[in-house]
C-alpha atoms as a printed R data frame, in Angstrom:
    type eleno elety resid chain resno       x       y       z
1   ATOM     1    CA   MET     A     1  11.652  11.676   2.275
2   ATOM     2    CA   ASN     A     2   9.238   9.078   2.563
3   ATOM     3    CA   PHE     A     3   6.948   8.260  -0.225
4   ATOM     4    CA   ARG     A     4   5.053   5.407   1.137
5   ATOM     5    CA   ASN     A     5   1.303   5.253   0.070
6   ATOM     6    CA   PRO     A     6  -1.694   4.230   1.485
7   ATOM     7    CA   LEU     A     7  -2.977   2.477  -1.408
8   ATOM     8    CA   PHE     A     8  -6.176   0.319  -1.277
9   ATOM     9    CA   SER     A     9  -4.844  -3.064  -2.718
10  ATOM    10    CA   TYR     A    10  -5.179  -6.081  -1.271
11  ATOM    11    CA   LEU     A    11  -2.226  -7.151  -3.488
12  ATOM    12    CA   ILE     A    12   0.185  -4.798  -2.104
13  ATOM    13    CA   SER     A    13  -1.088  -5.126   1.712
14  ATOM    14    CA   ALA     A    14  -3.563  -7.230   3.302
15  ATOM    15    CA   ALA     A    15  -3.846  -4.975   6.415
16  ATOM    16    CA   ALA     A    16  -4.000  -1.757   4.461
17  ATOM    17    CA   LEU     A    17  -2.626   1.208   3.344
18  ATOM    18    CA   ALA     A    18   0.311   2.392   4.820
19  ATOM    19    CA   GLY     A    19   2.517   5.187   3.640
20  ATOM    20    CA   PHE     A    20   3.809   6.308   0.111
21  ATOM    21    CA   VAL     A    21   5.607   4.043  -1.785
22  ATOM    22    CA   LEU     A    22   7.664   5.170  -4.738
23  ATOM    23    CA   SER     A    23   7.163   2.209  -6.817
24  ATOM    24    CA   PHE     A    24   9.569   0.734  -9.419
25  ATOM    25    CA   SER     A    25   7.693  -2.251 -10.239
26  ATOM    26    CA   ALA     A    26   6.517  -3.481 -13.730
27  ATOM    27    CA   SER     A    27   3.585  -1.123 -14.861
28  ATOM    28    CA   ALA     A    28   6.199   0.783 -17.255
29  ATOM    29    CA   ARG     A    29   6.452  -1.622 -20.076
30  ATOM    30    CA   ALA     A    30   9.888  -2.254 -21.079
31  ATOM    31    CA   GLN     A    31  10.838  -2.481 -24.906
32  ATOM    32    CA   SER     A    32  11.760  -6.172 -26.389
33  ATOM    33    CA   SER     A    33  14.091  -5.963 -29.158
34  ATOM    34    CA   SER     A    34  17.064  -7.927 -30.473
35  ATOM    35    CA   THR     A    35  20.435  -6.919 -32.426
36  ATOM    36    CA   LYS     A    36  22.181  -9.089 -34.532
37  ATOM    37    CA   GLY     A    37  20.459 -11.962 -33.287
38  ATOM    38    CA   GLN     A    38  21.181 -11.397 -29.637
39  ATOM    39    CA   VAL     A    39  18.354 -10.571 -26.956
40  ATOM    40    CA   VAL     A    40  18.490  -7.185 -25.634
41  ATOM    41    CA   GLU     A    41  15.385  -7.910 -23.385
42  ATOM    42    CA   GLU     A    42  14.132 -11.340 -22.336
43  ATOM    43    CA   ILE     A    43  10.406 -11.796 -22.032
44  ATOM    44    CA   ILE     A    44   9.358 -14.032 -19.004
45  ATOM    45    CA   ALA     A    45   5.766 -13.829 -19.380
46  ATOM    46    CA   ARG     A    46   2.528 -12.595 -21.348
47  ATOM    47    CA   VAL     A    47  -0.419 -11.682 -20.246
48  ATOM    48    CA   ASN     A    48  -2.909 -10.858 -23.264
49  ATOM    49    CA   ASN     A    49  -1.334  -8.312 -25.177
50  ATOM    50    CA   GLU     A    50   1.119  -7.377 -22.505
51  ATOM    51    CA   ILE     A    51   4.740  -8.622 -21.540
52  ATOM    52    CA   ILE     A    52   6.415  -9.080 -18.436
53  ATOM    53    CA   THR     A    53  10.295  -8.663 -18.765
54  ATOM    54    CA   MET     A    54  13.364  -9.819 -16.919
55  ATOM    55    CA   SER     A    55  14.182  -6.205 -15.991
56  ATOM    56    CA   GLU     A    56  10.769  -6.037 -14.286
57  ATOM    57    CA   TYR     A    57  10.929  -9.022 -12.717
58  ATOM    58    CA   GLN     A    58  14.499  -7.963 -11.605
59  ATOM    59    CA   LYS     A    59  13.272  -4.410 -10.229
60  ATOM    60    CA   ALA     A    60  10.154  -6.329  -8.444
61  ATOM    61    CA   ASP     A    61  12.711  -8.438  -6.701
62  ATOM    62    CA   GLU     A    62  14.977  -5.831  -5.618
63  ATOM    63    CA   GLN     A    63  11.971  -4.028  -4.394
64  ATOM    64    CA   LEU     A    64  10.958  -7.009  -2.475
65  ATOM    65    CA   LYS     A    65  14.200  -7.364  -0.749
66  ATOM    66    CA   GLN     A    66  14.575  -3.654   0.423
67  ATOM    67    CA   GLU     A    67  10.795  -3.558   1.658
68  ATOM    68    CA   THR     A    68  11.497  -7.035   3.795
69  ATOM    69    CA   ALA     A    69  14.948  -5.375   5.303
70  ATOM    70    CA   GLN     A    70  12.765  -2.437   6.057
71  ATOM    71    CA   ASP     A    71   9.904  -3.983   7.498
72  ATOM    72    CA   CYS     A    72  12.190  -6.345   9.663
73  ATOM    73    CA   GLN     A    73  14.836  -3.847  10.796
74  ATOM    74    CA   ALA     A    74  15.715  -6.019  14.104
75  ATOM    75    CA   CYS     A    75  15.743  -9.383  12.191
76  ATOM    76    CA   THR     A    76  19.017 -11.184  11.455
77  ATOM    77    CA   PRO     A    77  20.387 -11.334   7.888
78  ATOM    78    CA   ASP     A    78  19.434 -15.021   7.552
79  ATOM    79    CA   LYS     A    79  15.747 -14.429   8.672
80  ATOM    80    CA   ILE     A    80  15.533 -11.747   6.430
81  ATOM    81    CA   GLN     A    81  16.530 -13.768   3.552
82  ATOM    82    CA   ALA     A    82  14.337 -16.562   4.536
83  ATOM    83    CA   GLU     A    83  11.517 -14.126   4.215
84  ATOM    84    CA   VAL     A    84  12.528 -12.962   0.926
85  ATOM    85    CA   ASN     A    85  13.197 -16.748  -0.344
86  ATOM    86    CA   ASP     A    86   9.352 -17.506   0.850
87  ATOM    87    CA   GLN     A    87   7.942 -14.345  -0.981
88  ATOM    88    CA   GLU     A    88   9.937 -14.789  -4.183
89  ATOM    89    CA   LYS     A    89   7.875 -17.791  -4.939
90  ATOM    90    CA   ASN     A    90   5.044 -15.650  -5.748
91  ATOM    91    CA   LEU     A    91   6.802 -12.651  -7.554
92  ATOM    92    CA   LEU     A    92   5.986 -13.535 -10.693
93  ATOM    93    CA   SER     A    93   2.315 -14.259  -9.704
94  ATOM    94    CA   GLY     A    94   1.760 -10.959  -8.222
95  ATOM    95    CA   LEU     A    95   3.136  -9.159 -11.530
96  ATOM    96    CA   ILE     A    96   0.515 -11.433 -13.628
97  ATOM    97    CA   ASP     A    97  -2.132 -10.042 -11.156
98  ATOM    98    CA   LYS     A    98  -1.280  -6.765 -11.376
99  ATOM    99    CA   ALA     A    99  -1.211  -6.902 -15.404
100 ATOM   100    CA   LEU     A   100  -4.371  -8.717 -15.391
101 ATOM   101    CA   LEU     A   101  -6.147  -5.894 -13.017
102 ATOM   102    CA   LEU     A   102  -4.632  -3.091 -15.431
103 ATOM   103    CA   GLU     A   103  -6.225  -4.682 -18.320
104 ATOM   104    CA   ARG     A   104  -9.481  -5.199 -16.654
105 ATOM   105    CA   ALA     A   105  -9.256  -1.277 -15.596
106 ATOM   106    CA   LYS     A   106  -8.835  -0.770 -18.998
107 ATOM   107    CA   ASP     A   107 -11.419  -2.803 -20.323
108 ATOM   108    CA   MET     A   108 -14.276  -1.071 -18.000
109 ATOM   109    CA   SER     A   109 -12.828   2.294 -19.352
110 ATOM   110    CA   ILE     A   110 -12.033   3.158 -15.687
111 ATOM   111    CA   ASN     A   111 -10.731   6.961 -15.083
112 ATOM   112    CA   VAL     A   112  -8.646   7.951 -12.316
113 ATOM   113    CA   ASP     A   113  -7.554  11.550 -13.186
114 ATOM   114    CA   THR     A   114  -8.959  13.347 -10.787
115 ATOM   115    CA   ASP     A   115  -7.704  10.779  -8.150
116 ATOM   116    CA   LEU     A   116  -4.273  11.090  -9.444
117 ATOM   117    CA   VAL     A   117  -4.310  14.865  -9.127
118 ATOM   118    CA   LYS     A   118  -5.531  14.377  -5.348
119 ATOM   119    CA   GLN     A   119  -2.971  11.691  -4.415
120 ATOM   120    CA   LEU     A   120  -0.190  13.454  -5.625
121 ATOM   121    CA   ASP     A   121  -1.418  16.752  -3.606
122 ATOM   122    CA   ASP     A   122  -1.452  14.581  -0.532
123 ATOM   123    CA   ILE     A   123   2.116  13.285  -1.144
124 ATOM   124    CA   ARG     A   124   3.223  16.937  -1.662
125 ATOM   125    CA   LYS     A   125   1.418  17.685   1.872
126 ATOM   126    CA   GLN     A   126   2.841  14.485   3.490
127 ATOM   127    CA   ASN     A   127   6.406  15.442   2.430
128 ATOM   128    CA   LYS     A   128   5.728  19.047   3.644
129 ATOM   129    CA   LEU     A   129   6.655  20.689   0.030
130 ATOM   130    CA   ASP     A   130   5.226  23.810  -1.146
131 ATOM   131    CA   SER     A   131   4.314  22.925  -4.607
132 ATOM   132    CA   MET     A   132   3.800  20.379  -7.451
133 ATOM   133    CA   GLU     A   133   7.234  21.585  -8.901
134 ATOM   134    CA   ASP     A   134   8.964  20.793  -5.662
135 ATOM   135    CA   LEU     A   135   7.584  17.268  -5.810
136 ATOM   136    CA   GLN     A   136   8.553  16.561  -9.021
137 ATOM   137    CA   LYS     A   137  12.399  17.518  -8.394
138 ATOM   138    CA   ALA     A   138  12.092  15.295  -5.367
139 ATOM   139    CA   VAL     A   139  10.877  12.396  -7.361
140 ATOM   140    CA   GLU     A   140  13.483  12.991  -9.870
141 ATOM   141    CA   THR     A   141  16.467  13.225  -7.547
142 ATOM   142    CA   THR     A   142  15.571   9.437  -6.751
143 ATOM   143    CA   GLY     A   143  16.675   8.874 -10.482
144 ATOM   144    CA   MET     A   144  12.962   8.430 -11.807
145 ATOM   145    CA   ALA     A   145  11.330  10.333 -14.258
146 ATOM   146    CA   TRP     A   146   8.235  12.532 -13.286
147 ATOM   147    CA   GLU     A   147   6.290  11.096 -16.196
148 ATOM   148    CA   ASP     A   148   6.982   7.476 -15.173
149 ATOM   149    CA   TYR     A   149   6.109   8.231 -11.778
150 ATOM   150    CA   LYS     A   150   2.885   9.538 -12.406
151 ATOM   151    CA   ALA     A   151   2.214   6.821 -14.849
152 ATOM   152    CA   GLN     A   152   2.616   3.873 -12.382
153 ATOM   153    CA   MET     A   153   0.658   5.704  -9.571
154 ATOM   154    CA   LYS     A   154  -2.206   6.063 -12.126
155 ATOM   155    CA   ASP     A   155  -1.830   2.367 -13.077
156 ATOM   156    CA   GLU     A   156  -2.057   1.502  -9.278
157 ATOM   157    CA   LEU     A   157  -4.954   3.744  -8.750
158 ATOM   158    CA   MET     A   158  -6.809   1.779 -11.793
159 ATOM   159    CA   ARG     A   159  -6.142  -1.318 -10.030
160 ATOM   160    CA   GLN     A   160  -7.334  -0.408  -6.675
161 ATOM   161    CA   GLN     A   161 -10.683   1.171  -8.428
162 ATOM   162    CA   VAL     A   162 -11.024  -2.499 -10.244
163 ATOM   163    CA   ILE     A   163 -10.813  -4.280  -6.789
164 ATOM   164    CA   ARG     A   164 -13.132  -1.663  -5.114
165 ATOM   165    CA   GLN     A   165 -15.720  -2.318  -7.748
166 ATOM   166    CA   GLU     A   166 -15.569  -5.913  -8.763
167 ATOM   167    CA   VAL     A   167 -14.534  -7.719  -5.159
168 ATOM   168    CA   ALA     A   168 -14.694  -5.197  -2.294
169 ATOM   169    CA   GLY     A   169 -18.344  -3.798  -3.714
170 ATOM   170    CA   HIS     A   170 -19.499  -7.152  -3.931
171 ATOM   171    CA   MET     A   171 -19.145  -7.927  -0.195
172 ATOM   172    CA   ASP     A   172 -21.957  -7.480   2.211
173 ATOM   173    CA   ILE     A   173 -21.332  -7.416   5.989
174 ATOM   174    CA   GLY     A   174 -24.784  -6.557   7.799
175 ATOM   175    CA   PRO     A   175 -25.392  -5.764  11.200
176 ATOM   176    CA   GLU     A   176 -26.664  -9.150  12.102
177 ATOM   177    CA   GLU     A   177 -23.524 -10.851  10.713
178 ATOM   178    CA   ILE     A   178 -21.358  -8.554  13.175
179 ATOM   179    CA   LYS     A   179 -23.332  -9.176  15.856
180 ATOM   180    CA   GLN     A   180 -23.217 -13.184  15.302
181 ATOM   181    CA   PHE     A   181 -19.361 -12.640  15.171
182 ATOM   182    CA   TYR     A   182 -19.358 -10.620  18.581
183 ATOM   183    CA   GLU     A   183 -21.694 -13.393  20.029
184 ATOM   184    CA   ALA     A   184 -19.385 -16.216  18.947
185 ATOM   185    CA   HIS     A   185 -16.242 -14.564  20.107
186 ATOM   186    CA   LYS     A   186 -17.055 -12.420  23.471
187 ATOM   187    CA   GLN     A   187 -13.841 -13.668  24.861
188 ATOM   188    CA   ASP     A   188 -11.802 -11.842  22.435
189 ATOM   189    CA   PHE     A   189 -13.311  -8.505  23.487
190 ATOM   190    CA   GLU     A   190 -12.320  -9.070  27.252
191 ATOM   191    CA   PHE     A   191  -9.804  -5.921  27.307
192 ATOM   192    CA   PRO     A   192  -8.212  -4.103  29.988
193 ATOM   193    CA   GLU     A   193  -8.501  -0.498  30.374
194 ATOM   194    CA   GLN     A   194  -6.882   0.707  27.206
195 ATOM   195    CA   VAL     A   195  -6.848   3.764  24.738
196 ATOM   196    CA   VAL     A   196  -6.082   4.241  21.218
197 ATOM   197    CA   LEU     A   197  -4.234   7.146  20.607
198 ATOM   198    CA   ALA     A   198  -2.964   9.452  17.675
199 ATOM   199    CA   GLU     A   199  -0.586  12.677  18.177
200 ATOM   200    CA   ILE     A   200   0.524  15.945  16.926
201 ATOM   201    CA   PHE     A   201   4.365  16.011  17.685
202 ATOM   202    CA   LEU     A   202   6.468  18.888  17.177
203 ATOM   203    CA   SER     A   203  10.309  18.393  18.038
204 ATOM   204    CA   THR     A   204  12.681  21.013  20.243
205 ATOM   205    CA   GLU     A   205  15.723  18.793  19.566
206 ATOM   206    CA   GLY     A   206  18.821  20.995  19.013
207 ATOM   207    CA   ARG     A   207  16.798  24.110  19.372
208 ATOM   208    CA   THR     A   208  17.497  27.283  21.112
209 ATOM   209    CA   GLN     A   209  15.178  28.582  23.874
210 ATOM   210    CA   GLU     A   210  13.565  31.245  21.669
211 ATOM   211    CA   GLU     A   211  13.045  28.675  18.824
212 ATOM   212    CA   ILE     A   212  11.457  26.151  21.644
213 ATOM   213    CA   ASP     A   213   8.926  29.068  22.654
214 ATOM   214    CA   SER     A   214   8.063  29.865  18.860
215 ATOM   215    CA   ILE     A   215   7.305  25.996  18.674
216 ATOM   216    CA   GLU     A   216   5.283  25.812  21.863
217 ATOM   217    CA   ARG     A   217   3.166  28.709  20.446
218 ATOM   218    CA   LYS     A   218   2.941  26.928  17.199
219 ATOM   219    CA   ALA     A   219   1.721  23.663  18.827
220 ATOM   220    CA   GLN     A   220  -0.800  25.645  20.921
221 ATOM   221    CA   ASP     A   221  -2.095  27.035  17.859
222 ATOM   222    CA   LEU     A   222  -2.550  23.610  16.447
223 ATOM   223    CA   HIS     A   223  -4.402  22.613  19.574
224 ATOM   224    CA   ASP     A   224  -6.567  25.314  19.082
225 ATOM   225    CA   ARG     A   225  -7.475  24.686  15.455
226 ATOM   226    CA   VAL     A   226  -8.356  20.978  16.208
227 ATOM   227    CA   ALA     A   227 -10.397  22.416  19.349
228 ATOM   228    CA   ARG     A   228 -12.562  24.453  17.096
229 ATOM   229    CA   GLY     A   229 -13.066  21.311  14.777
230 ATOM   230    CA   GLN     A   230 -10.545  21.047  12.394
231 ATOM   231    CA   ASP     A   231  -9.588  17.381  11.642
232 ATOM   232    CA   PHE     A   232  -6.871  15.831  13.836
233 ATOM   233    CA   ASN     A   233  -5.517  13.588  11.192
234 ATOM   234    CA   ALA     A   234  -5.281  15.861   8.644
235 ATOM   235    CA   ILE     A   235  -3.561  18.630  10.638
236 ATOM   236    CA   ALA     A   236  -1.224  15.622  12.294
237 ATOM   237    CA   GLN     A   237  -0.472  14.596   8.401
238 ATOM   238    CA   LYS     A   238   0.557  18.211   7.684
239 ATOM   239    CA   TYR     A   239   2.243  19.602  10.340
240 ATOM   240    CA   SER     A   240   3.193  16.903  13.029
241 ATOM   241    CA   GLU     A   241   6.964  15.837  12.495
242 ATOM   242    CA   GLY     A   242   8.213  12.124  12.996
243 ATOM   243    CA   GLN     A   243   7.304   8.888  11.385
244 ATOM   244    CA   THR     A   244   3.541   8.810  12.572
245 ATOM   245    CA   ALA     A   245   2.545  12.175  10.584
246 ATOM   246    CA   LYS     A   246   1.924   9.769   7.338
247 ATOM   247    CA   ASP     A   247  -0.398   7.702   9.339
248 ATOM   248    CA   GLY     A   248  -2.546  10.619  10.354
249 ATOM   249    CA   GLY     A   249  -0.907  10.736  13.949
250 ATOM   250    CA   SER     A   250  -1.797   7.232  14.985
251 ATOM   251    CA   ILE     A   251   0.459   5.939  17.322
252 ATOM   252    CA   GLY     A   252  -1.488   2.575  18.510
253 ATOM   253    CA   THR     A   253  -3.121   1.236  21.566
254 ATOM   254    CA   PHE     A   254  -1.939   1.486  25.453
255 ATOM   255    CA   LYS     A   255  -3.171  -0.133  28.341
256 ATOM   256    CA   ALA     A   256  -2.797   1.989  31.644
257 ATOM   257    CA   GLY     A   257   0.686   2.497  32.978
258 ATOM   258    CA   VAL     A   258   2.587   1.758  29.638
259 ATOM   259    CA   LEU     A   259   2.780   5.438  28.707
260 ATOM   260    CA   ASP     A   260   5.037   8.081  30.984
261 ATOM   261    CA   LYS     A   261   3.128   9.134  34.096
262 ATOM   262    CA   GLN     A   262   2.325  12.567  32.670
263 ATOM   263    CA   LEU     A   263   0.868  11.464  29.316
264 ATOM   264    CA   ASP     A   264  -1.001   8.237  31.110
265 ATOM   265    CA   ASP     A   265  -2.688  10.874  33.654
266 ATOM   266    CA   ALA     A   266  -3.637  12.869  30.645
267 ATOM   267    CA   VAL     A   267  -4.926  10.596  28.400
268 ATOM   268    CA   PHE     A   268  -6.976   7.925  30.854
269 ATOM   269    CA   LYS     A   269  -9.378  10.452  32.013
270 ATOM   270    CA   LEU     A   270 -10.375  11.334  28.829
271 ATOM   271    CA   ASN     A   271 -13.316  10.126  26.583
272 ATOM   272    CA   LYS     A   272 -13.104   8.925  22.997
273 ATOM   273    CA   GLY     A   273 -12.558  11.806  20.938
274 ATOM   274    CA   GLN     A   274 -11.238  14.184  23.550
275 ATOM   275    CA   ILE     A   275  -7.640  15.588  23.070
276 ATOM   276    CA   THR     A   276  -4.958  16.836  25.730
277 ATOM   277    CA   GLY     A   277  -3.531  20.170  26.075
278 ATOM   278    CA   VAL     A   278  -0.151  20.869  24.830
279 ATOM   279    CA   ILE     A   279   1.960  18.621  26.812
280 ATOM   280    CA   ARG     A   280   6.079  19.300  27.100
281 ATOM   281    CA   VAL     A   281   8.203  16.174  26.792
282 ATOM   282    CA   LYS     A   282  12.013  15.387  26.504
283 ATOM   283    CA   THR     A   283  12.004  15.886  22.937
284 ATOM   284    CA   GLY     A   284   9.240  18.136  21.986
285 ATOM   285    CA   PHE     A   285   5.599  19.060  22.636
286 ATOM   286    CA   GLU     A   286   2.799  16.565  22.290
287 ATOM   287    CA   ILE     A   287  -0.864  16.884  21.457
288 ATOM   288    CA   LEU     A   288  -2.766  13.394  21.742
289 ATOM   289    CA   LYS     A   289  -6.153  12.436  20.843
290 ATOM   290    CA   VAL     A   290  -8.039   9.262  22.281
291 ATOM   291    CA   VAL     A   291  -9.343   7.758  19.320
292 ATOM   292    CA   GLU     A   292 -10.567   4.891  21.665
293 ATOM   293    CA   HIS     A   293 -10.916   4.314  25.220
294 ATOM   294    CA   TYR     A   294 -11.654   0.689  26.218
295 ATOM   295    CA   GLN     A   295 -13.232   0.312  29.960
296 ATOM   296    CA   ALA     A   296 -11.757  -2.712  31.510
297 ATOM   297    CA   GLY     A   297 -14.296  -5.791  30.838
298 ATOM   298    CA   LEU     A   298 -16.219  -6.971  28.059
299 ATOM   299    CA   GLN     A   299 -16.548  -4.288  25.413
300 ATOM   300    CA   PRO     A   300 -19.954  -3.347  24.306
301 ATOM   301    CA   LEU     A   301 -20.779  -4.223  20.811
302 ATOM   302    CA   SER     A   302 -20.907  -0.621  19.772
303 ATOM   303    CA   ALA     A   303 -17.259  -0.076  20.868
304 ATOM   304    CA   VAL     A   304 -15.928  -2.963  18.650
305 ATOM   305    CA   ASN     A   305 -18.474  -2.986  16.030
306 ATOM   306    CA   ASP     A   306 -15.873  -1.421  13.592
307 ATOM   307    CA   GLN     A   307 -12.914  -3.841  14.297
308 ATOM   308    CA   ILE     A   308 -15.123  -6.713  14.008
309 ATOM   309    CA   GLN     A   309 -16.275  -5.413  10.558
310 ATOM   310    CA   ASN     A   310 -12.784  -5.102   9.304
311 ATOM   311    CA   LYS     A   311 -11.976  -8.430  10.795
312 ATOM   312    CA   LEU     A   312 -14.862 -10.035   8.842
313 ATOM   313    CA   TYR     A   313 -13.859  -7.780   5.723
314 ATOM   314    CA   MET     A   314 -10.216  -9.266   5.799
315 ATOM   315    CA   GLN     A   315 -11.527 -12.975   5.959
316 ATOM   316    CA   LYS     A   316 -13.880 -12.495   3.005
317 ATOM   317    CA   MET     A   317 -11.249 -10.581   1.147
318 ATOM   318    CA   GLU     A   318  -8.381 -13.237   0.844
319 ATOM   319    CA   PRO     A   319 -10.872 -15.923  -0.930
320 ATOM   320    CA   ALA     A   320 -12.609 -13.222  -2.929
321 ATOM   321    CA   MET     A   321  -9.368 -11.961  -4.343
322 ATOM   322    CA   HIS     A   322  -8.110 -15.440  -5.043
323 ATOM   323    CA   ASP     A   323 -11.503 -16.270  -6.965
324 ATOM   324    CA   TYR     A   324 -11.520 -13.082  -8.822
325 ATOM   325    CA   LEU     A   325  -8.054 -13.509 -10.379
326 ATOM   326    CA   ALA     A   326  -8.512 -17.069 -10.965
327 ATOM   327    CA   GLN     A   327 -11.350 -15.978 -12.891
328 ATOM   328    CA   LEU     A   328  -9.475 -13.233 -14.944
329 ATOM   329    CA   ARG     A   329  -6.820 -15.723 -15.923
330 ATOM   330    CA   GLU     A   330  -9.323 -18.038 -17.227
331 ATOM   331    CA   GLU     A   331 -10.387 -15.170 -19.479
332 ATOM   332    CA   SER     A   332  -7.113 -14.345 -20.739
333 ATOM   333    CA   TYR     A   333  -4.431 -15.417 -22.416
334 ATOM   334    CA   VAL     A   334  -1.194 -15.908 -19.894
335 ATOM   335    CA   THR     A   335   1.727 -17.762 -20.804
336 ATOM   336    CA   VAL     A   336   5.346 -18.116 -18.726
337 ATOM   337    CA   LYS     A   337   8.735 -19.007 -19.857
338 ATOM   338    CA   PRO     A   338  10.050 -22.415 -18.929
339 ATOM   339    CA   GLY     A   339  11.965 -22.153 -15.847
340 ATOM   340    CA   TYR     A   340   9.418 -19.653 -14.169
341 ATOM   341    CA   THR     A   341   6.251 -20.453 -12.387
342 ATOM   342    CA   ASP     A   342   2.971 -18.942 -11.897
343 ATOM   343    CA   THR     A   343   1.774 -19.825  -8.715
344 ATOM   344    CA   ALA     A   344  -1.646 -18.881  -9.151
345 ATOM   345    CA   ALA     A   345  -1.800 -20.380 -12.390
346 ATOM   346    CA   VAL     A   346  -5.160 -21.971 -13.900
347 ATOM   347    CA   PRO     A   347  -5.255 -25.158 -15.743
348 ATOM   348    CA   GLY     A   348  -4.623 -24.595 -19.549
349 ATOM   349    CA   THR     A   349  -1.808 -22.221 -18.827
350 ATOM   350    CA   THR     A   350   1.004 -22.714 -21.168
351 ATOM   351    CA   ALA     A   351   4.579 -21.751 -21.381
352 ATOM   352    CA   ILE     A   352   6.076 -19.667 -23.726
353 ATOM   353    CA   GLN     A   353   8.315 -21.672 -26.324
354 ATOM   354    CA   GLU     A   354  11.333 -20.508 -27.531
355 ATOM   355    CA   VAL     A   355  13.292 -21.976 -30.596
356 ATOM   356    CA   ALA     A   356  16.879 -20.611 -31.628
357 ATOM   357    CA   PRO     A   357  16.921 -19.869 -35.092
358 ATOM   358    CA   THR     A   358  19.666 -21.411 -37.348
359 ATOM   359    CA   PRO     A   359  22.632 -19.453 -38.794
360 ATOM   360    CA   ASP     A   360  21.108 -19.247 -42.327
361 ATOM   361    CA   GLU     A   361  17.650 -18.212 -41.005
362 ATOM   362    CA   ALA     A   362  18.558 -15.517 -38.497
363 ATOM   363    CA   GLN     A   363  18.309 -12.707 -41.278
364 ATOM   364    CA   LYS     A   364  14.836 -14.231 -42.293
365 ATOM   365    CA   LYS     A   365  13.727 -14.416 -38.765
366 ATOM   366    CA   LYS     A   366  14.511 -10.696 -38.053
367 ATOM   367    CA   ASN     A   367  12.487  -9.597 -41.029
368 ATOM   368    CA   LYS     A   368   9.809 -11.944 -40.511
369 ATOM   369    CA   LYS     A   369   6.367 -10.639 -38.881
370 ATOM   370    CA   LYS     A   370   5.485 -11.972 -35.574
371 ATOM   371    CA   LEU     A   371   2.125 -13.748 -35.633
372 ATOM   372    CA   PRO     A   372  -0.524 -12.162 -33.432
373 ATOM   373    CA   LEU     A   373  -1.440 -13.172 -30.275
374 ATOM   374    CA   PRO     A   374  -4.963 -14.928 -29.808
375 ATOM   375    CA   THR     A   375  -7.539 -12.514 -28.997
376 ATOM   376    CA   PRO     A   376  -8.315 -12.882 -25.429
377 ATOM   377    CA   LYS     A   377 -11.734 -13.386 -24.275
378 ATOM   378    CA   ALA     A   378 -13.748 -10.098 -23.002
379 ATOM   379    CA   SER     A   379 -13.433  -9.742 -19.195
380 ATOM   380    CA   GLY     A   380 -16.136  -9.783 -17.053
381 ATOM   381    CA   SER     A   381 -18.503 -12.065 -19.300
């Protein structure tokens, strides 16, 4: 079962938003307590009235290692470890960023209840589950409580909404800027003939002839539904089999002659937006959609407009996010424990001071009220 999630967070993925992730990160706040003077949960950072604990940090570190190994399955162990070591430098900073964005969402009174219901239903459909109860059972088999799963997803949706409203919403990429970029980088848009494809794939591996005949009829029905105007990507997400289903069937860009001849012949005679018939391949049945068809040579601006817009957006997003998070830090009370580093800290950040109590003061300290944290400045001022 695949829980990767196409979330719109620049922090999670600068490129975007690929499959559903079952996140075990720091959104669910762990408790901090002590028993007979022994620390049960170590606090390594404070963000206004929130804390980041050692267990949260360790969970995020473990998730980082798993995702790095998954994203680079052909890499050697040494290369994977080097990548983990490089990303670990910013691990605490990333957790602080998440906490800052979530608090900002609460300050803005952002409500994502409707989005949460839709997101959960999308996950259910992508995993081909019949009901929300089935999704709940699937989540719980991973060892995670259903309410925790929903709470973490809700927190992430709130962060995404902050980014859309406070950062992306202030970016203005107009036609003139796109045209200027095109004129200055025409050499980048000299393409060989190529197509961008999406697929609906139904597997026949290990099936009897009778079952194969039934799968072919199903493939033809799906083809006819798309031909009548139903959304190709939605059909692919719901019915296609294999890793591409979660991405709406997207399989990438191909030059002429790269695909098997029967597929090559089928797609290169089509225009943008057209679909092939049902094609029998070794492992099943394919229906391919030509998302883009670039003729050889310099592409017209109309053909690469979206590509340029996305490129400009990403160029602006990184510095804009950096500036916005720095602003949130300046308006907040952020402290970290000695030995840990917030790589995005702004001047004035202090370290958490820890003083071990003497034996005769231990009981007094246990009963003593903690001093309140300084009241954070209002965000967005």
